[in-house]
C-alpha positions in Angstrom: 0.1 -0.1 0.1 1.4 3.4 -1.0 1.8 5.6 2.0 2.7 9.4 1.7 6.2 10.3 2.5 6.4 13.6 4.2 9.8 15.4 4.5 10.3 16.0 8.2 11.9 18.8 10.1 12.0 19.7 13.8 9.3 22.2 13.1 7.1 19.7 11.5 7.7 17.1 14.3 6.7 19.7 16.8 3.7 20.5 15.0 2.7 17.0 14.8 3.2 16.4 18.6 1.2 19.6 19.3 -1.8 18.2 17.2 -1.6 14.7 18.5 -5.1 15.0 19.9 -4.6 12.2 22.4 -4.9 9.2 20.0 -1.1 8.6 19.5 0.9 7.5 16.6 0.6 3.7 16.8 -3.0 3.3 15.4 -2.1 2.3 11.8 -5.0 0.0 10.9 -6.4 1.6 7.7 -9.9 0.3 8.3 -10.0 1.9 11.8 -11.3 5.4 12.1 -10.6 7.4 15.2 -13.9 9.4 15.6 -17.2 8.1 14.6 -19.6 10.4 12.8 -21.8 10.9 15.8 -18.9 12.2 17.7 -18.1 9.1 19.9 -14.5 7.8 20.1 -14.0 4.6 18.2 -12.1 3.0 21.2 -13.1 -0.3 23.0 -11.6 -0.9 26.4 -10.9 -4.5 27.6 -9.4 -6.0 30.7 -11.0 -3.6 33.2 -13.7 -4.2 35.6 -17.4 -3.4 34.9 -17.6 -0.5 37.4 -14.4 0.9 35.9 -15.6 1.0 32.4 -19.2 2.2 32.8 -20.6 5.1 34.6 -24.3 4.1 34.7 -25.5 7.5 35.5 -23.6 9.1 32.8 -24.9 6.4 30.3 -28.6 7.1 31.1 -28.0 10.7 30.9 -26.4 10.7 27.4 -28.2 7.9 25.8 -31.0 8.4 23.2 -34.6 9.0 24.6 -35.8 5.7 23.0 -33.0 3.6 24.9 -33.7 5.6 28.1 -37.3 4.6 28.1 -36.7 1.1 27.1 -34.4 0.7 29.8 -36.8 2.2 32.5 -39.8 0.1 31.3 -37.5 -3.0 31.2 -36.2 -2.4 34.7 -39.9 -1.7 36.1 -41.2 -5.0 34.5 -38.3 -7.1 35.8 -38.3 -5.7 39.3 -42.1 -6.3 39.6 -41.5 -9.9 38.2 -39.0 -10.6 40.8 -41.2 -9.3 43.6 -44.0 -11.4 42.3 -41.8 -14.4 42.4 -41.0 -13.5 46.0 -44.6 -13.2 46.9 -45.3 -16.5 45.5 -42.3 -18.0 47.4 -43.8 -16.9 50.6 -47.3 -18.2 49.5 -49.8 -16.3 47.3 -52.5 -17.0 49.9 -50.8 -14.4 52.2 -51.9 -11.7 49.8 -55.5 -11.2 50.9 -57.8 -10.6 48.1 -55.9 -12.4 45.4 -57.6 -14.6 42.8 -56.7 -18.1 43.5 -58.9 -19.8 41.0 -55.9 -20.6 38.9 -52.2 -20.6 39.5 -51.7 -18.1 36.6 -54.2 -15.7 37.9 -52.7 -15.7 41.4 -49.3 -14.8 39.9 -50.6 -12.0 37.9 -52.4 -10.5 40.9 -49.1 -10.7 42.7 -47.5 -8.9 39.8 -49.9 -5.9 39.8 -49.9 -5.8 43.5 -46.1 -5.4 43.3 -46.6 -2.6 40.9 -49.2 -0.8 43.2 -46.7 -1.3 46.1 -43.5 -0.1 44.1 -45.3 3.1 43.1 -47.0 3.5 46.5 -50.5 3.7 44.8 -52.1 1.1 46.9 -55.7 0.5 45.7 -56.6 -1.5 48.6 -58.1 -4.7 47.0 -55.1 -6.8 47.8 -53.2 -6.5 51.1 -50.3 -8.6 52.6 -51.1 -10.8 55.5 -48.4 -12.5 57.8 -44.8 -11.5 58.5 -43.2 -12.8 55.3 -45.5 -11.0 52.8 -45.6 -7.9 54.8 -41.7 -7.8 55.0 -41.5 -8.1 51.4 -44.2 -5.3 50.7 -42.2 -3.0 53.2 -39.0 -3.6 51.4 -40.5 -3.0 48.0 -42.2 0.2 49.2 -38.7 1.6 50.3 -37.1 0.5 47.1 -40.0 2.3 45.2 -39.3 5.6 47.0 -35.5 5.3 46.2 -35.9 4.4 42.5 -38.4 7.0 41.5 -36.4 9.5 43.2 -33.5 8.4 41.0 -35.6 8.2 38.0 -36.8 11.7 38.7 -33.2 13.1 39.0 -32.3 11.5 35.7 -35.3 12.9 34.1 -34.3 16.4 35.3 -30.6 15.7 34.3 -31.8 14.9 30.8 -34.0 17.9 30.4 -31.7 20.3 32.0 -28.5 19.4 30.3 -27.5 21.7 27.4 -26.6 20.1 24.1 -25.1 21.4 21.0 -27.5 20.1 18.3 -25.2 20.7 15.3 -25.9 19.0 12.1 -23.1 18.2 9.9 -23.0 17.7 6.1 -22.9 14.0 5.0 -19.8 14.7 3.0 -16.9 17.1 3.0 -15.7 18.5 -0.3 -12.5 19.6 -2.1 -13.3 22.3 -4.5 -12.9 26.0 -5.7 -12.4 28.5 -3.1 -12.0 32.2 -4.2 -9.1 31.8 -6.6 -7.5 28.6 -5.0 -8.9 25.3 -3.6 -10.3 24.6 -0.3 -11.3 21.7 2.0 -15.1 22.4 3.0 -18.0 21.0 5.1 -21.1 22.5 6.3 -22.9 22.8 9.6 -26.3 24.2 10.8 -27.7 24.7 14.3 -30.8 22.3 14.4 -32.5 23.8 17.5 -34.1 27.1 18.3 -31.8 27.8 21.2 -29.0 29.8 20.0 -25.2 29.2 20.2 -23.0 32.1 20.5 -19.2 32.5 20.4 -18.8 29.4 18.3 -15.2 28.2 17.7 -14.0 25.3 15.5 -10.8 23.4 15.2 -10.0 21.2 12.4 -7.0 18.6 12.2 -6.2 15.8 9.6 -4.8 12.4 10.6 -2.7 10.6 8.1 -0.4 7.5 7.9 3.0 8.4 7.1 6.3 6.4 6.4 9.3 7.3 8.7 12.9 7.4 7.3 13.4 3.9 8.7 10.4 2.6 6.9 8.0 2.4 9.9 4.6 3.4 9.4 3.1 5.8 12.0 0.2 8.1 12.3 0.7 12.0 12.0 -1.6 14.8 13.0 -1.7 18.3 11.3 -3.7 21.1 12.3 -5.5 22.8 9.5 -5.6 26.7 9.3 -9.3 27.8 8.7 -10.5 30.8 6.7 -12.6 31.7 9.8 -12.4 29.8 13.1 -14.9 31.7 15.1 -18.2 33.4 14.7 -20.2 35.3 17.4 -23.6 34.2 16.3 -24.9 30.9 14.7 -28.5 31.5 13.4 -27.9 30.1 10.0 -25.5 27.6 8.3 -21.8 27.8 8.2 -19.5 26.5 5.5 -16.1 25.8 7.3 -13.2 26.2 4.9 -9.7 25.3 5.1 -7.8 27.1 2.3 -5.4 24.7 0.6 -2.3 26.8 0.0 1.2 25.6 -0.9 1.8 25.2 3.0 -1.1 23.1 3.7 -0.7 19.2 4.4 -3.5 18.6 1.8 -1.8 20.6 -1.1 -1.8 18.6 -4.2 -3.2 15.5 -2.7 -5.6 13.4 -4.9 -8.3 11.2 -3.9 -6.3 8.1 -4.1 -3.6 9.9 -1.9 -6.2 10.6 0.8 -7.4 7.0 0.8 -3.9 5.3 0.8 -3.0 7.5 3.7 -6.0 6.6 5.6 -6.9 10.4 6.0 -9.3 11.4 8.7 -10.6 15.0 9.2 -11.3 15.4 13.0 -13.6 18.4 13.9 -14.2 19.9 17.3 -16.8 22.8 17.9 -17.2 24.6 21.1 -19.8 27.3 21.9 -21.9 28.9 24.6 -25.5 27.7 24.7 -27.7 30.8 25.3 -30.4 29.3 27.4 -28.2 27.7 30.1 -25.1 30.1 29.6 -22.8 26.9 29.5 -20.2 25.7 27.3 -21.4 22.8 24.9 -19.3 21.0 22.4 -19.8 18.8 19.4 -17.5 16.7 17.4 -17.3 14.5 14.3 -15.0 13.3 11.6 -14.9 12.9 7.9 -12.9 9.8 6.6 -11.2 10.1 3.2 -14.2 7.9 1.9 -16.5 10.8 2.9 -14.6 13.4 1.0 -15.8 14.4 -2.5 -13.0 15.8 -4.8 -14.4 18.5 -7.1 -17.5 19.7 -5.7 -19.1 22.6 -4.0 -22.2 23.1 -1.7 -25.4 24.4 -2.9 -27.2 27.3 -1.1 -29.7 26.4 1.7 -31.6 29.6 1.6 -35.0 29.4 0.2 -36.4 32.9 -1.3 -40.0 33.5 -0.4 -40.9 36.9 -1.7 -42.5 39.2 0.7 -42.2 36.6 3.6 -40.1 39.1 5.6 -38.0 36.2 7.2 -34.9 34.3 6.2 -35.8 30.6 5.4 -33.2 28.1 5.9 -34.1 24.5 4.4 -32.2 21.9 6.5 -32.9 19.4 3.9 -30.4 20.9 1.7 -27.4 20.7 4.1 -25.6 18.1 2.2 -26.5 19.1 -1.4 -23.5 19.5 -3.5 -22.8 19.7 -7.2 -19.7 18.7 -9.1 -17.2 21.5 -10.3 -13.7 21.4 -11.9 -10.8 21.9 -9.6 -8.3 24.7 -10.1 -5.4 24.0 -12.4 -3.1 25.3 -9.6 -4.1 22.2 -7.6 -1.7 19.5 -8.5 0.2 16.6 -6.7 3.3 17.3 -5.2 3.9 14.6 -2.6 6.3 11.8 -3.1 4.7 8.2 -2.8 6.2 4.9 -2.1 4.9 1.4 -2.7 
């Protein structure tokens, strides 16, 4: 496989170390991306204990609403099933008012009595009789108070957590920019809550061959046409001008693929509602970069509407355009 050979100097080495981003230089598998499109790190930890790997509270705060409610409902049903089994173990007959005409009806009554006890509803038709059943009901009532307090805190945490709902274009493009060429991708704020003082950082990670023939991963910061905006009410096309001092200058699509290029994006902003810092991140792999294209406008003109209309469905709309004649390969390659 051809790997780009970069001429190294002490200045270049210092720049690579500064832009390491914490992934290190030893990840050289071309099929492994560093950062997933949803912003999660593509790292799997093995060998540690369960409590060291997982922060349950954090997982329940950041997971999707669908998964959150699925877990809550599953936990609720399993817990009631366990307590129904406990009531059956001490004797269903110790639950006064239970229908004992069939074995199944008795167990279902115990299950629904458990749900009433857990939620402290207590309709009154069924009541525990005897020490064993009463003890189980008392323990379940205490657990119910604790569990619903935790569930309430989780709901509050999810609703009160500020999130940067930034949408990224499906593809990044390399195309004409002013009178040169630029690497570009587009973002837009999905929510009505405003983001202010938005800052963006962009770096590219590429495999490179050292002078001793060893393959390592290098990181290069990419200078942006503009790295900060005060307000973010509309879309923003983020541009890295590909000048002759850019790590991307002259690279072809094949060069990006063979060097396993991955463009890492980090956004930071202040969320106006909560006045807290939020961040968003993603990456574009070389497979997700279109060479010779530009983004189409997202604004929809509605005469007399008196308002700017932004069509989010056009976020990833592009059209093919020829590259500048100044953009030509200059890197040496080795097989």
